[in-house]
C-alpha positions as a printed NumPy array, in Angstrom:
array([[ 58.837, 124.947,  21.826],
       [ 62.554, 125.727,  21.485],
       [ 64.512, 127.234,  24.434],
       [ 66.873, 129.664,  22.63 ],
       [ 68.481, 132.975,  22.614],
       [ 66.559, 136.051,  21.448],
       [ 69.145, 136.626,  18.79 ],
       [ 68.11 , 133.258,  17.239],
       [ 64.447, 134.365,  16.769],
       [ 63.66 , 136.388,  13.608],
       [ 61.739, 139.449,  14.592],
       [ 59.739, 140.885,  11.733],
       [ 60.214, 144.59 ,  11.066],
       [ 57.723, 147.066,  12.49 ],
       [ 57.192, 149.749,  15.212],
       [ 58.745, 149.015,  18.52 ],
       [ 57.258, 150.069,  21.9  ],
       [ 58.624, 149.292,  25.297],
       [ 56.067, 148.8  ,  28.089],
       [ 57.207, 149.476,  31.565],
       [ 55.311, 148.911,  34.902],
       [ 55.287, 151.823,  37.314],
       [ 53.649, 152.656,  40.602],
       [ 50.648, 154.987,  40.659],
       [ 52.101, 156.368,  43.912],
       [ 55.716, 156.262,  45.089],
       [ 54.681, 155.277,  48.656],
       [ 52.711, 152.301,  47.6  ],
       [ 55.285, 149.826,  48.733],
       [ 54.641, 148.132,  52.071],
       [ 56.93 , 145.984,  54.16 ],
       [ 55.881, 142.368,  53.778],
       [ 56.639, 139.787,  56.571],
       [ 56.486, 136.775,  54.26 ],
       [ 59.991, 135.469,  53.647],
       [ 61.788, 135.113,  50.367],
       [ 61.906, 131.576,  48.962],
       [ 65.299, 129.822,  49.635],
       [ 66.272, 129.829,  46.01 ],
       [ 65.395, 133.477,  45.775],
       [ 67.496, 134.384,  48.824],
       [ 70.459, 132.327,  47.598],
       [ 70.24 , 134.051,  44.183],
       [ 70.342, 137.578,  45.648],
       [ 73.551, 136.635,  47.541],
       [ 75.474, 136.286,  44.266],
       [ 74.477, 139.65 ,  42.916],
       [ 76.503, 142.795,  42.704],
       [ 74.256, 145.882,  43.402],
       [ 76.634, 148.055,  41.359],
       [ 76.517, 145.794,  38.253],
       [ 75.895, 148.137,  35.242],
       [ 74.327, 145.17 ,  33.393],
       [ 72.365, 143.231,  36.006],
       [ 70.491, 141.232,  33.423],
       [ 73.539, 139.983,  31.673],
       [ 73.471, 136.178,  31.787],
       [ 70.44 , 136.098,  34.059],
       [ 67.158, 137.244,  32.334],
       [ 64.703, 134.754,  30.872],
       [ 61.637, 135.386,  28.764],
       [ 59.144, 134.534,  26.045],
       [ 58.435, 135.822,  22.596],
       [ 55.509, 135.169,  20.296],
       [ 53.182, 136.707,  17.751],
       [ 49.76 , 137.851,  18.882],
       [ 47.138, 137.   ,  16.301],
       [ 45.281, 140.232,  16.529],
       [ 46.14 , 143.966,  15.691],
       [ 47.742, 146.024,  18.349],
       [ 45.404, 148.346,  20.194],
       [ 47.737, 150.373,  22.481],
       [ 45.091, 151.266,  24.995],
       [ 43.733, 147.655,  25.275],
       [ 47.287, 146.333,  25.629],
       [ 48.077, 148.752,  28.426],
       [ 44.958, 147.632,  30.155],
       [ 45.863, 143.975,  29.54 ],
       [ 49.285, 144.346,  31.197],
       [ 47.721, 146.338,  34.069],
       [ 45.3  , 143.518,  34.708],
       [ 48.037, 140.928,  34.367],
       [ 49.982, 142.823,  37.16 ],
       [ 46.854, 143.044,  39.385],
       [ 46.317, 139.223,  38.938],
       [ 49.885, 138.109,  39.836],
       [ 51.388, 139.318,  43.036],
       [ 54.741, 137.956,  41.911],
       [ 55.   , 141.047,  39.6  ],
       [ 54.082, 143.433,  42.435],
       [ 56.739, 142.23 ,  45.025],
       [ 60.397, 143.223,  45.308],
       [ 63.251, 143.349,  47.895],
       [ 64.732, 146.068,  50.004],
       [ 68.032, 145.922,  51.918],
       [ 67.893, 144.904,  55.58 ],
       [ 71.019, 146.839,  56.549],
       [ 72.983, 143.664,  57.456],
       [ 73.802, 142.681,  53.884],
       [ 70.551, 140.792,  53.399],
       [ 67.12 , 141.617,  51.903],
       [ 63.436, 141.489,  52.94 ],
       [ 60.296, 141.539,  50.893],
       [ 58.162, 144.544,  50.117],
       [ 54.964, 144.421,  48.07 ],
       [ 52.237, 146.596,  46.725],
       [ 48.497, 146.005,  46.412],
       [ 46.498, 145.351,  43.25 ],
       [ 45.459, 148.591,  41.527],
       [ 48.727, 150.28 ,  42.368],
       [ 50.622, 149.406,  39.153],
       [ 50.087, 150.896,  35.69 ],
       [ 51.988, 150.058,  32.525],
       [ 52.958, 152.713,  30.051],
       [ 54.331, 152.336,  26.517],
       [ 57.3  , 154.359,  25.094],
       [ 57.777, 154.17 ,  21.316],
       [ 61.348, 153.747,  20.164],
       [ 61.641, 156.241,  17.261],
       [ 63.631, 155.491,  14.151],
       [ 64.002, 151.836,  14.771],
       [ 62.019, 149.549,  12.501],
       [ 64.318, 146.873,  11.029],
       [ 63.773, 143.529,  12.729],
       [ 67.402, 142.68 ,  13.073],
       [ 68.112, 146.046,  14.64 ],
       [ 65.157, 145.748,  17.019],
       [ 66.455, 142.365,  18.049],
       [ 69.962, 143.891,  18.845],
       [ 68.309, 146.82 ,  20.708],
       [ 66.2  , 144.453,  22.92 ],
       [ 69.052, 142.172,  23.74 ],
       [ 70.947, 145.239,  24.978],
       [ 67.98 , 146.604,  26.893],
       [ 67.301, 143.43 ,  28.7  ],
       [ 70.805, 143.264,  30.037],
       [ 70.681, 146.947,  31.154],
       [ 67.232, 147.087,  32.615],
       [ 66.394, 143.861,  34.261],
       [ 67.622, 143.244,  37.781],
       [ 66.653, 141.169,  40.819],
       [ 67.376, 144.175,  43.085],
       [ 65.535, 146.973,  41.293],
       [ 61.767, 146.875,  40.444],
       [ 60.258, 146.484,  38.034],
       [ 61.674, 143.033,  37.397],
       [ 59.786, 142.555,  34.085],
       [ 59.407, 144.544,  30.946],
       [ 57.37 , 144.005,  27.719],
       [ 58.091, 144.976,  24.114],
       [ 55.68 , 144.97 ,  21.21 ],
       [ 56.475, 145.291,  17.502],
       [ 53.489, 146.261,  15.483],
       [ 53.59 , 145.015,  11.909],
       [ 51.746, 146.053,   8.722],
       [ 49.601, 142.93 ,   9.084],
       [ 46.889, 142.153,  11.653],
       [ 49.218, 140.84 ,  14.264],
       [ 52.084, 141.988,  16.551],
       [ 55.203, 140.476,  18.215],
       [ 55.196, 140.321,  21.966],
       [ 58.386, 140.035,  24.017],
       [ 58.242, 139.423,  27.733],
       [ 61.604, 139.597,  29.535],
       [ 62.054, 139.165,  33.239],
       [ 64.511, 138.517,  35.951],
       [ 64.552, 134.934,  37.003],
       [ 63.233, 135.844,  40.453],
       [ 59.756, 136.533,  39.052],
       [ 59.548, 133.889,  36.329],
       [ 60.38 , 130.21 ,  35.857],
       [ 60.286, 127.94 ,  32.855],
       [ 56.646, 126.94 ,  33.338],
       [ 55.622, 130.505,  33.672],
       [ 57.45 , 131.236,  30.404],
       [ 55.469, 128.625,  28.577],
       [ 51.923, 129.352,  29.886],
       [ 52.109, 133.127,  29.711],
       [ 51.559, 133.175,  26.012],
       [ 48.035, 131.832,  26.06 ],
       [ 47.252, 133.723,  29.305],
       [ 48.142, 137.05 ,  27.636],
       [ 46.23 , 136.147,  24.531],
       [ 43.04 , 135.168,  26.517],
       [ 43.323, 138.501,  28.584],
       [ 43.829, 140.648,  25.574],
       [ 41.094, 139.023,  23.73 ],
       [ 38.691, 139.632,  26.739],
       [ 39.787, 143.403,  26.945],
       [ 39.353, 144.022,  23.251],
       [ 36.003, 142.27 ,  22.958],
       [ 34.526, 143.238,  26.331],
       [ 34.561, 139.701,  27.418],
       [ 34.722, 138.436,  30.995],
       [ 38.096, 138.723,  32.821],
       [ 38.49 , 135.302,  34.381],
       [ 39.423, 135.097,  38.034],
       [ 40.69 , 131.805,  39.5  ],
       [ 41.919, 130.37 ,  42.728],
       [ 44.915, 129.005,  40.799],
       [ 46.742, 132.395,  40.578],
       [ 48.306, 131.898,  43.931],
       [ 51.076, 134.27 ,  45.192],
       [ 54.662, 133.167,  45.159],
       [ 55.07 , 135.069,  48.448],
       [ 52.504, 132.669,  50.05 ],
       [ 54.315, 129.712,  48.559],
       [ 57.598, 131.06 ,  50.068],
       [ 56.052, 130.719,  53.562],
       [ 55.456, 127.072,  53.04 ],
       [ 58.896, 126.42 ,  51.375],
       [ 60.93 , 128.069,  54.025],
       [ 59.048, 126.176,  56.836],
       [ 60.015, 122.987,  55.102],
       [ 63.572, 124.06 ,  54.703],
       [ 63.835, 124.797,  58.401],
       [ 62.776, 121.207,  59.167],
       [ 65.734, 119.784,  57.273],
       [ 68.568, 118.427,  59.497],
       [ 71.739, 116.327,  58.699],
       [ 69.737, 113.105,  59.24 ],
       [ 66.896, 114.061,  56.747],
       [ 66.522, 111.432,  53.971],
       [ 66.952, 114.174,  51.385],
       [ 70.251, 115.337,  52.93 ],
       [ 71.446, 111.75 ,  52.778],
       [ 70.779, 111.577,  49.032],
       [ 72.741, 114.855,  48.464],
       [ 75.555, 113.515,  50.707],
       [ 75.808, 110.444,  48.555],
       [ 75.828, 112.552,  45.436],
       [ 78.594, 114.91 ,  46.514],
       [ 80.853, 112.434,  48.338],
       [ 83.512, 113.759,  50.739],
       [ 82.626, 117.204,  52.065],
       [ 84.449, 119.856,  50.002],
       [ 84.493, 117.784,  46.897],
       [ 83.812, 119.649,  43.698],
       [ 80.327, 119.373,  42.123],
       [ 79.963, 117.166,  38.959],
       [ 81.119, 118.855,  35.751],
       [ 80.621, 118.049,  32.098],
       [ 83.96 , 117.215,  30.368],
       [ 85.879, 119.187,  32.975],
       [ 89.328, 117.94 ,  31.827],
       [ 88.537, 119.11 ,  28.254],
       [ 87.644, 122.678,  28.893],
       [ 90.431, 125.054,  27.954],
       [ 91.204, 128.226,  29.931],
       [ 90.62 , 131.202,  27.75 ],
       [ 91.722, 134.733,  28.174],
       [ 88.966, 137.333,  28.618],
       [ 85.266, 136.87 ,  28.65 ],
       [ 83.509, 134.662,  26.063],
       [ 79.839, 133.976,  25.412],
       [ 78.922, 130.389,  25.768],
       [ 78.134, 128.561,  22.537],
       [ 74.475, 127.523,  22.247],
       [ 73.269, 124.442,  20.268],
       [ 69.518, 123.812,  19.579],
       [ 68.433, 121.005,  17.295],
       [ 66.046, 118.085,  16.72 ],
       [ 67.449, 115.033,  18.408],
       [ 64.814, 112.589,  17.033],
       [ 62.294, 113.168,  14.227],
       [ 58.648, 112.637,  15.092],
       [ 58.77 , 109.212,  13.246],
       [ 61.804, 108.104,  15.24 ],
       [ 60.277, 109.381,  18.46 ],
       [ 57.069, 107.537,  17.947],
       [ 59.091, 104.315,  17.528],
       [ 60.85 , 105.023,  20.794],
       [ 57.589, 105.71 ,  22.618],
       [ 55.941, 102.613,  21.264],
       [ 58.913, 100.604,  22.496],
       [ 58.717, 102.272,  25.869],
       [ 55.044, 101.244,  26.128],
       [ 56.111,  97.715,  25.823],
       [ 58.995,  98.119,  28.278],
       [ 56.814,  99.952,  30.843],
       [ 59.321, 102.877,  31.028],
       [ 58.662, 106.672,  30.746],
       [ 60.196, 108.927,  28.266],
       [ 61.619, 111.063,  31.054],
       [ 63.506, 108.026,  32.447],
       [ 64.714, 107.319,  28.958],
       [ 66.191, 110.884,  28.491],
       [ 68.262, 110.594,  31.556],
       [ 69.303, 106.922,  30.79 ],
       [ 70.447, 108.137,  27.4  ],
       [ 72.458, 110.947,  28.951],
       [ 74.15 , 108.392,  31.182],
       [ 74.966, 106.177,  28.184],
       [ 76.258, 109.179,  26.201],
       [ 78.469, 110.157,  29.031],
       [ 79.874, 106.605,  29.19 ],
       [ 80.486, 106.408,  25.468],
       [ 81.98 , 109.894,  25.197],
       [ 84.008, 110.071,  28.472],
       [ 84.323, 106.487,  29.606],
       [ 82.706, 107.01 ,  33.   ],
       [ 80.053, 104.488,  34.315],
       [ 78.899, 106.977,  36.878],
       [ 76.726, 109.906,  35.607],
       [ 75.886, 112.743,  37.938],
       [ 73.926, 115.834,  37.187],
       [ 71.195, 117.985,  38.802],
       [ 67.556, 118.338,  37.547],
       [ 65.41 , 121.386,  38.089],
       [ 61.838, 120.404,  39.027],
       [ 58.647, 122.511,  39.432],
       [ 57.631, 122.864,  43.068],
       [ 54.057, 124.089,  42.85 ],
       [ 52.539, 122.005,  45.627],
       [ 49.009, 122.076,  44.671],
       [ 46.405, 123.699,  42.34 ],
       [ 46.671, 127.054,  44.19 ],
       [ 49.725, 127.951,  42.091],
       [ 48.876, 126.111,  38.904],
       [ 48.684, 129.276,  36.789],
       [ 50.892, 131.54 ,  38.922],
       [ 53.681, 133.615,  37.587],
       [ 56.802, 133.234,  39.8  ],
       [ 59.92 , 131.157,  40.562],
       [ 58.625, 127.794,  41.717],
       [ 61.776, 125.66 ,  41.27 ],
       [ 63.899, 123.227,  43.233],
       [ 66.999, 121.276,  42.202],
       [ 67.452, 117.506,  42.853],
       [ 70.489, 115.225,  42.34 ],
       [ 70.543, 112.495,  39.618],
       [ 73.054, 109.836,  40.237],
       [ 73.26 , 106.888,  37.912],
       [ 75.812, 104.249,  37.994],
       [ 75.672, 101.998,  35.057],
       [ 76.606,  98.262,  35.518],
       [ 79.737,  97.229,  33.627],
       [ 78.793,  96.678,  29.959],
       [ 75.279,  97.89 ,  30.571],
       [ 72.947,  98.216,  27.473],
       [ 69.967, 100.507,  27.319],
       [ 67.791,  98.122,  29.101],
       [ 70.035,  98.028,  32.098],
       [ 70.472, 101.811,  31.85 ],
       [ 66.728, 102.275,  32.023],
       [ 66.427, 100.177,  35.215],
       [ 69.399, 101.967,  36.853],
       [ 68.071, 105.48 ,  35.958],
       [ 64.494, 104.614,  37.198],
       [ 65.916, 103.679,  40.548],
       [ 68.054, 106.87 ,  40.695],
       [ 65.115, 109.14 ,  39.831],
       [ 63.057, 107.469,  42.564],
       [ 65.766, 108.24 ,  45.039],
       [ 65.816, 111.754,  43.769],
       [ 62.21 , 112.144,  44.596],
       [ 63.13 , 112.244,  48.313],
       [ 64.686, 115.645,  47.513],
       [ 61.663, 117.159,  45.77 ],
       [ 60.599, 119.387,  48.695],
       [ 63.976, 119.844,  50.357],
       [ 65.807, 123.134,  49.739],
       [ 68.803, 122.221,  47.565],
       [ 70.873, 125.078,  49.003],
       [ 70.288, 124.116,  52.515],
       [ 70.91 , 120.471,  51.805],
       [ 74.181, 121.169,  50.076],
       [ 75.408, 123.327,  53.051],
       [ 74.679, 120.458,  55.359],
       [ 76.81 , 117.924,  53.331],
       [ 79.707, 120.291,  53.089],
       [ 79.433, 121.577,  49.505],
       [ 81.628, 124.499,  48.749],
       [ 79.931, 125.466,  45.407],
       [ 76.59 , 125.219,  43.656],
       [ 75.667, 122.977,  40.733],
       [ 77.315, 123.654,  37.395],
       [ 75.843, 120.761,  35.308],
       [ 72.157, 120.282,  34.903],
       [ 69.569, 118.597,  32.571],
       [ 65.888, 118.877,  32.479],
       [ 63.061, 117.303,  30.431],
       [ 59.622, 118.701,  29.463],
       [ 56.778, 117.128,  27.43 ],
       [ 55.294, 120.206,  25.819],
       [ 52.053, 118.355,  25.249],
       [ 51.208, 118.702,  28.878],
       [ 50.59 , 122.381,  28.339],
       [ 47.096, 123.502,  27.32 ],
       [ 46.585, 124.237,  23.613],
       [ 50.29 , 123.559,  22.946],
       [ 49.688, 123.409,  19.185],
       [ 48.28 , 126.945,  19.169],
       [ 51.489, 128.213,  20.889],
       [ 53.475, 126.696,  17.908],
       [ 51.159, 128.508,  15.468],
       [ 51.93 , 131.823,  17.339],
       [ 55.698, 131.143,  16.783],
       [ 56.005, 130.863,  20.635],
       [ 59.568, 130.524,  22.025],
       [ 60.931, 130.459,  25.471],
       [ 64.18 , 132.488,  25.817],
       [ 67.349, 132.408,  27.888],
       [ 70.046, 135.047,  28.261],
       [ 73.497, 134.604,  26.739],
       [ 75.67 , 133.061,  29.418],
       [ 79.353, 133.734,  29.974],
       [ 80.035, 130.996,  32.468],
       [ 83.389, 129.194,  32.207],
       [ 82.203, 125.96 ,  33.761],
       [ 78.362, 125.533,  33.491],
       [ 76.732, 123.058,  31.118],
       [ 73.03 , 122.652,  30.895],
       [ 70.741, 120.508,  28.701],
       [ 67.077, 121.297,  28.019],
       [ 65.246, 118.366,  26.379],
       [ 61.716, 118.882,  25.108],
       [ 59.197, 116.436,  23.676],
       [ 57.438, 118.72 ,  21.12 ],
       [ 54.787, 118.055,  18.402],
       [ 57.428, 117.425,  15.845],
       [ 59.977, 115.305,  17.705],
       [ 62.466, 115.468,  20.508],
       [ 64.484, 118.644,  20.774],
       [ 67.615, 119.503,  22.724],
       [ 69.065, 122.881,  23.609],
       [ 72.333, 123.174,  25.463],
       [ 75.001, 125.75 ,  26.361],
       [ 78.587, 125.066,  27.375],
       [ 81.81 , 126.95 ,  28.037],
       [ 83.602, 128.517,  25.126],
       [ 86.678, 126.625,  26.161],
       [ 85.019, 123.247,  25.386],
       [ 85.783, 122.118,  21.898],
       [ 82.686, 122.004,  19.698],
       [ 83.466, 118.463,  18.515],
       [ 83.22 , 117.164,  22.115],
       [ 79.69 , 118.422,  22.347],
       [ 78.793, 117.08 ,  18.856],
       [ 80.037, 113.567,  19.766],
       [ 78.119, 113.724,  23.006],
       [ 74.884, 114.774,  21.239],
       [ 75.333, 111.999,  18.679],
       [ 75.74 , 109.41 ,  21.415],
       [ 72.667, 110.88 ,  23.172],
       [ 70.557, 110.455,  20.076],
       [ 71.936, 106.975,  19.457],
       [ 71.188, 105.911,  22.952],
       [ 67.597, 107.246,  22.77 ],
       [ 66.833, 105.34 ,  19.568],
       [ 68.51 , 102.15 ,  20.924],
       [ 65.428, 101.687,  23.042],
       [ 63.679, 100.453,  19.908],
       [ 66.241,  97.521,  19.721],
       [ 65.618,  96.612,  23.359],
       [ 61.943,  96.191,  22.676],
       [ 62.627,  94.23 ,  19.569],
       [ 64.558,  91.458,  21.256],
       [ 62.81 ,  88.231,  20.433],
       [ 61.018,  86.313,  23.123],
       [ 62.531,  82.938,  24.211],
       [ 61.964,  80.263,  21.693],
       [ 59.48 ,  77.491,  22.955],
       [ 59.94 ,  73.799,  22.122],
       [ 56.854,  73.963,  19.977],
       [ 58.101,  76.979,  18.053],
       [ 61.395,  75.325,  17.552],
       [ 59.776,  72.157,  16.273],
       [ 57.651,  74.101,  13.767],
       [ 60.665,  76.124,  12.621],
       [ 62.672,  72.833,  12.099],
       [ 59.877,  71.285,  10.157]])
């Protein structure tokens, strides 16, 4: 499953409808004493309430093709039931009066979803452009609803579904699993089947209670804080950046270039995985080891530092929840002088083991304790899509996870995915970074990944018996 911009997805022509949640009663909101998760609260602190395009550079989403005709009434019911199921879609924030925000929520049964056809717009490219604009204009972390849905009905027995949301109510895992959840729910509604309930649709507001309690227990002597301190170095030091000295300062605002491609074919990847089985290393370790090797070969630095987003769903209660269950941990790999991929794997495995100490520690609170003056600007993540249920069906439905166009002048992110057809990478980088720098880095990344096959192919030491047989 590629992680791309909406503009890179070809929407087939058809009839566009925008589906918007609304309250059945304006006084349905209730003050909610449960806190905001740390990452949610930090996020709100960076927002401008007067921003005319609050979704610009911030929204995320999912697009796919539902393999059934669109029944408008059944679809509205599906979306209503979806909101009833997930409290994360029924919670928002209100100002506290001191510059902060507190949570307000509404009960199941208080949200309906209505569709508004967009007249005189049927061409797929024009629909795509319209939706890109609408998502920037309408999605905000400060104004509910934080989610909208669009459908495009075609002249075939299927329809395109776009779910766009502010990051505060959706994370990457939610983006991936919502496709089959909506398909299953819509099928049940249209066929009169059973609407499944589950204890695994836990509320992100309940999770926030646990997360904030753990954050309050952090102190400067906590092991997780020590890992972040080593990662940052001297208090006040800048966070690690990708090719910082090669990014030109440009006048005006520029969209970040986005690159998405197959890094290794399925045949190459299977060779790599066979080698890893013999080496007793995981593919996730290999991805970060290869990033470290590519950094050395491209920039000449033996120390590779980045941050890695991780899922923070603590148990099965939140397995199928919609929400923002994400923390960030530091990855700090120092390659021995002249290290080959074998040495890089060992160093990276040790680094990722250290990073595990930070899994449940609020990254924002940890960084504040070590004297950081800015947040992360360089990140990388890895996902094996085969861990998701029925991942092959998602591919058949043209499922894609989406990210907004970014305009950052310093952020660089890599998303690496093990898919059914190979190893994919998506990245974005500042417009001031020459494209050839990223191209060289990606080439070195691919080369380092495949170099694992050579590590495994090294011959075993020759025994005296084998030497004698060879000589004879």
